[in-house]
C-alpha positions as CSV (number, residue, x, y, z in Angstrom):
1,X,33.5,-18.4,53.2
2,X,35.4,-18.3,50.1
3,X,34.1,-20.4,47.3
4,X,36.8,-22.7,45.8
5,X,36.9,-22.7,42.1
6,X,36.1,-26.0,40.3
7,X,39.2,-27.8,39.2
8,X,38.1,-28.6,35.4
9,X,40.8,-31.1,34.8
10,X,40.2,-33.0,38.1
11,X,36.4,-32.6,37.6
12,X,36.8,-34.4,34.0
13,X,39.1,-37.2,35.3
14,X,36.4,-37.8,38.1
15,X,33.7,-38.0,35.3
16,X,36.0,-40.6,33.4
17,X,36.0,-42.8,36.3
18,X,32.3,-42.4,36.6
19,X,31.8,-43.0,32.9
20,X,33.9,-46.2,33.0
21,X,30.8,-47.8,34.5
22,X,28.9,-47.2,31.3
23,X,31.1,-50.2,29.7
24,X,30.2,-53.7,30.0
25,X,32.5,-56.2,31.7
26,X,35.6,-56.7,30.2
27,X,35.1,-58.5,26.7
28,X,38.6,-60.6,27.6
29,X,36.0,-63.4,28.2
30,X,33.7,-62.8,25.2
31,X,31.5,-65.8,24.7
32,X,28.0,-66.6,23.6
33,X,26.7,-67.0,27.2
34,X,28.5,-63.7,28.3
35,X,26.9,-61.8,25.4
36,X,23.5,-63.2,26.1
37,X,23.8,-62.5,29.7
38,X,24.8,-58.9,29.1
39,X,21.7,-58.4,26.6
40,X,19.4,-60.0,29.2
41,X,20.2,-57.5,31.8
42,X,19.9,-54.9,29.4
43,X,16.3,-55.6,29.1
44,X,15.8,-54.6,32.6
45,X,17.1,-51.1,32.0
46,X,15.1,-50.9,28.7
47,X,11.8,-51.7,30.5
48,X,12.5,-49.3,33.4
49,X,13.5,-46.3,30.9
50,X,10.2,-46.9,29.0
51,X,8.0,-46.8,32.1
52,X,10.1,-43.7,33.2
53,X,9.0,-41.8,29.6
54,X,5.6,-43.0,29.9
55,X,5.0,-40.9,33.0
56,X,4.9,-37.9,31.0
57,X,2.8,-36.6,28.4
58,X,3.9,-36.7,24.5
59,X,4.6,-32.8,24.9
60,X,4.7,-32.5,20.9
61,X,6.0,-28.9,20.9
62,X,9.4,-30.4,22.2
63,X,10.1,-32.1,19.0
64,X,9.0,-29.4,16.8
65,X,12.0,-27.2,15.5
66,X,9.5,-24.3,14.7
67,X,8.1,-24.1,18.3
68,X,11.0,-21.8,19.5
69,X,13.3,-19.1,18.0
70,X,16.5,-21.1,19.0
71,X,14.8,-24.1,17.1
72,X,14.1,-22.2,14.0
73,X,17.5,-20.6,13.8
74,X,19.3,-24.0,14.2
75,X,16.8,-26.0,12.6
76,X,16.5,-28.5,15.4
77,X,13.9,-29.4,18.2
78,X,14.3,-28.7,21.9
79,X,14.9,-32.5,22.3
80,X,17.6,-32.6,19.6
81,X,19.4,-29.7,21.0
82,X,19.2,-31.5,24.6
83,X,20.6,-34.6,23.3
84,X,23.4,-32.8,21.2
85,X,24.4,-30.8,24.1
86,X,24.3,-34.0,26.5
87,X,26.4,-35.9,24.1
88,X,28.9,-32.9,23.8
89,X,29.4,-32.8,27.7
90,X,29.9,-36.6,28.2
91,X,32.1,-36.6,24.9
92,X,34.6,-34.2,26.7
93,X,34.6,-36.4,29.6
94,X,35.9,-39.2,27.3
95,X,32.9,-41.3,27.1
96,X,33.1,-42.1,23.6
97,X,36.6,-43.4,23.8
98,X,35.1,-46.7,24.3
99,X,33.8,-48.4,21.1
100,X,30.8,-49.5,22.9
101,X,29.3,-45.9,23.1
102,X,28.1,-44.3,19.9
103,X,26.7,-41.0,19.8
104,X,23.7,-39.9,17.8
105,X,25.5,-36.7,16.5
106,X,29.1,-38.2,16.1
107,X,29.8,-35.3,13.7
108,X,29.1,-32.7,16.6
109,X,30.9,-34.2,19.6
110,X,34.1,-32.3,20.6
111,X,37.4,-34.1,21.5
112,X,37.9,-35.6,24.7
113,X,39.5,-33.1,27.5
114,X,40.2,-35.9,29.8
115,X,43.2,-38.4,29.6
116,X,42.9,-41.3,27.5
117,X,41.4,-44.5,29.0
118,X,42.5,-47.9,28.0
119,X,39.0,-49.4,26.9
120,X,39.3,-53.1,26.1
121,X,37.5,-54.1,23.0
122,X,37.5,-57.6,21.1
123,X,35.9,-55.8,18.0
124,X,37.4,-56.2,14.6
125,X,38.7,-52.8,13.6
126,X,37.4,-52.4,10.3
127,X,34.1,-53.2,11.1
128,X,33.9,-51.6,14.7
129,X,32.3,-48.4,13.5
130,X,29.2,-50.3,12.0
131,X,25.9,-48.7,13.7
132,X,22.1,-48.0,13.1
133,X,21.7,-45.0,15.0
134,X,19.7,-43.0,12.5
135,X,17.3,-46.0,12.1
136,X,17.1,-46.1,16.0
137,X,16.4,-42.5,16.1
138,X,13.6,-42.7,13.5
139,X,12.0,-45.6,15.2
140,X,11.9,-44.2,18.6
141,X,10.4,-40.7,17.6
142,X,8.3,-41.7,14.8
143,X,6.8,-45.3,16.0
144,X,7.7,-46.0,19.6
145,X,7.0,-42.7,21.4
146,X,3.5,-41.9,20.1
147,X,2.5,-45.5,21.6
148,X,4.4,-45.0,24.8
149,X,3.1,-41.5,26.1
150,X,-0.2,-40.2,26.2
151,X,-1.2,-37.1,24.3
152,X,-1.0,-33.9,26.1
153,X,1.5,-30.9,26.9
154,X,2.6,-30.0,30.5
155,X,5.2,-27.6,29.3
156,X,7.9,-29.5,31.3
157,X,10.0,-30.6,28.1
158,X,13.4,-30.6,30.0
159,X,12.2,-33.9,32.1
160,X,10.5,-35.4,28.8
161,X,13.8,-34.9,26.9
162,X,15.9,-36.5,29.8
163,X,13.7,-39.4,29.5
164,X,13.9,-39.6,25.9
165,X,17.7,-39.7,26.2
166,X,17.5,-42.5,28.9
167,X,15.5,-44.6,26.5
168,X,17.6,-43.7,23.5
169,X,21.1,-43.8,25.0
170,X,21.9,-43.2,28.8
171,X,20.5,-43.6,32.0
172,X,21.5,-41.2,34.8
173,X,21.6,-43.3,38.1
174,X,24.7,-44.4,40.0
175,X,27.6,-45.3,38.3
176,X,27.0,-48.8,38.3
177,X,23.6,-48.4,36.6
178,X,24.5,-45.8,34.1
179,X,24.1,-47.4,30.6
180,X,23.0,-47.0,27.0
181,X,19.4,-48.5,26.4
182,X,18.1,-48.9,22.9
183,X,21.3,-47.7,21.1
184,X,23.5,-49.6,23.3
185,X,21.4,-52.9,23.1
186,X,21.0,-52.9,19.4
187,X,24.5,-51.9,18.2
188,X,25.9,-54.6,20.7
189,X,25.0,-56.8,17.8
190,X,28.9,-56.0,16.7
191,X,29.8,-58.2,19.7
192,X,27.2,-60.9,18.9
193,X,28.4,-61.3,15.4
194,X,32.1,-61.5,16.7
195,X,31.5,-64.1,18.8
196,X,29.2,-66.1,16.4
197,X,32.0,-65.5,13.7
198,X,34.8,-67.0,16.2
199,X,32.4,-69.9,16.6
200,X,32.1,-70.9,13.1
201,X,34.8,-69.1,11.1
202,X,34.9,-71.3,7.9
203,X,31.3,-71.0,7.5
204,X,31.0,-67.4,8.1
205,X,34.1,-66.7,5.9
206,X,32.4,-68.4,2.8
207,X,29.2,-66.4,3.2
208,X,31.1,-63.0,3.8
209,X,33.2,-63.5,0.6
210,X,30.0,-64.4,-1.2
211,X,28.4,-61.2,0.2
212,X,25.2,-63.4,0.8
213,X,23.2,-61.2,3.4
214,X,20.1,-63.7,3.1
215,X,22.2,-66.5,4.1
216,X,24.1,-64.7,6.9
217,X,20.7,-63.7,8.4
218,X,19.4,-67.3,8.3
219,X,22.9,-68.4,9.9
220,X,22.5,-65.5,12.5
221,X,18.9,-66.3,13.3
222,X,17.6,-68.5,16.4
223,X,13.8,-68.2,16.3
224,X,13.3,-70.3,19.5
225,X,15.7,-67.9,21.4
226,X,14.0,-64.9,19.7
227,X,10.9,-66.2,21.1
228,X,12.2,-66.6,24.6
229,X,13.5,-62.9,24.4
230,X,10.2,-61.4,23.3
231,X,8.3,-63.2,25.9
232,X,10.7,-62.5,28.6
233,X,10.5,-58.8,28.0
234,X,6.7,-58.8,27.8
235,X,6.8,-60.5,31.3
236,X,9.1,-57.9,32.7
237,X,7.0,-55.2,31.4
238,X,4.1,-56.8,33.2
239,X,5.9,-57.2,36.4
240,X,7.9,-54.0,36.5
241,X,5.1,-52.0,35.3
242,X,2.3,-52.1,37.7
243,X,1.3,-50.3,40.9
244,X,2.1,-52.7,43.8
245,X,0.2,-52.4,47.3
246,X,0.8,-54.5,50.2
247,X,-2.8,-56.1,50.2
248,X,-3.3,-56.1,46.3
249,X,-2.6,-58.8,43.8
250,X,0.5,-58.9,41.7
251,X,0.1,-59.6,38.1
252,X,2.9,-61.8,36.4
253,X,1.1,-63.0,33.3
254,X,1.3,-60.6,30.6
255,X,-1.2,-62.6,28.4
256,X,-3.9,-62.7,31.1
257,X,-7.2,-61.0,30.9
258,X,-5.7,-58.2,32.9
259,X,-6.6,-54.7,31.2
260,X,-3.6,-53.3,29.7
261,X,-4.6,-49.7,31.4
262,X,-3.3,-51.5,34.9
263,X,0.3,-51.6,33.4
264,X,2.5,-48.3,33.4
265,X,3.6,-49.5,29.8
266,X,1.5,-51.8,27.7
267,X,3.4,-55.2,27.9
268,X,2.3,-56.1,24.4
269,X,4.0,-52.6,23.2
270,X,7.3,-54.0,24.5
271,X,6.7,-57.6,22.9
272,X,6.2,-55.7,19.6
273,X,9.2,-53.5,20.0
274,X,11.7,-56.2,20.3
275,X,9.9,-58.3,17.6
276,X,9.6,-55.9,15.1
277,X,12.5,-53.6,16.0
278,X,15.3,-54.5,18.3
279,X,15.7,-57.8,17.1
280,X,15.8,-56.9,13.4
281,X,17.9,-54.0,14.0
282,X,20.4,-55.9,15.9
283,X,20.6,-58.5,13.2
284,X,21.1,-55.8,10.6
285,X,24.1,-54.6,12.8
286,X,25.4,-58.1,13.0
287,X,25.2,-58.8,9.2
288,X,26.9,-55.5,8.5
289,X,29.8,-56.0,10.8
290,X,30.2,-59.5,9.5
291,X,30.3,-58.1,5.9
292,X,33.4,-55.8,6.9
293,X,35.0,-58.8,9.3
294,X,37.3,-59.8,6.5
295,X,38.2,-56.2,5.4
């Protein structure tokens, strides 16, 4: 039987259709409620991605540029090269035409080969490029990963790198559940800032013109809402991250006396991740966006 050659343009067009599932619902109805609903649903994806990465050992050589000849030649670790190449493929398929999608190696991604897609966006153009991907990268590999994965080296670096990519940016599932994770969640602060600006333009305009960062942070902050988010993700980590049997109990209280080893990911780690990194970095994005909102 003759093997039919792959139609590259057709393949790329198909990938574009699939990748449109990466984009959140249309921003035409952007409001504080729709933004909060989107971020709440992102919590599930983040927790499941962390659980997936915790299945594998730390695999330190995968993060060492000196471990392989290719790494030494390119001054990049296996994981970094894996993510670079993954982003290059997705860029060719048109993923980064959407302002919601921000690659970690933006200076390396090639131009899209697929036809343009009319992604909608309510972001103010002069502020739309604001992101903290460098800080997210450092936070994940330097702080979170050592707490997430157990020490060890099973040599299976490809699956570990794929799980890292899932935590950082994209989850390879069905089109409906493909989504950015930490990068997408944190950089979505641009949309949070846009909604809040629209809700009180006079106050925000005054603070933006004065370049008063501290006052902007205070205005953006709702400690009660942040506490709800932290406790909710902690509970999700407890519920999603345990082994369930037909006759065994199900632990639903992350603050109970249950041993943290019963959970696939320690719920307190997820609580601290949000409290110490996700929420502060999101607010950093919001402030930077607002400071460019009048440009």
